[in-house]
N, C-alpha and C positions, 0 to 999 in steps of 0.2 A: 421457150417457144420462139420460133422464127417469125419475124415480121415479113409480110409480103408487100408492104407499102414501100414503093420505090420513090425516093425523093430525087428531084432533078436539079443539078447544079451546072452552071456554065463553067468553062475553063477559068474565067476570071474569078468566079465564086471560089473555085478550088484553090487558086493561088492565094486569095485573101483569107480563106477559112479552112485551110488544110487540116489543122489540128482538130477543129470542131467536127469537120466532116468525118475524119478518121475515127474520132471517138464515137460519133453516132453509129458508124458502121461496126466498130469493134465492140462497144459496150451495149448499145441498144439494138444491135443486130439489124440495123436499117440499111438495106442496099441503096446505092446511089447511082444514078445515071449521070454521066458527064457529057455535056453537049457543047458544041461550038457551031454557031450560026444555025441553030435549030436542028442540027443533026447529032444523033447520039454517037459518041466516039468510043466510049468504054463504060463498063459497069464496075463499080467498086463494091465488093461483097466481103463479108466476114471471112477470115482465113479458114475457119472450120468448114464453111460451105464449099470453098474451093477445094480443100483437101478431100472432102467427101466426094466431090465431083471427080477428082483424079482417081480415087479408089474405084468408083463406079466405071470409069472409062477403062481402067486397067482390067477390071473383072470382065467387062464386055469384050475387050481385046483378047483376053485369054480364052473366053468362051468361043470366040470366032476362030481363033487359031486351032482349037481342039476339034472343031467341026470339019 
């Protein structure tokens, strides 16, 4: 089951705890928001989530091309 709880980490946290944050994302399926100066720069999500997103985007593109 996918977790929808997004933890927030600063870029400094990411530098100091990269292995732990990656493990939480990969093993516990916990997405992470990466911030700098209070602004979200990026989201770190499990690879399976992103791969699924790419499949959906490809399917939507193919549907749009067929129309």
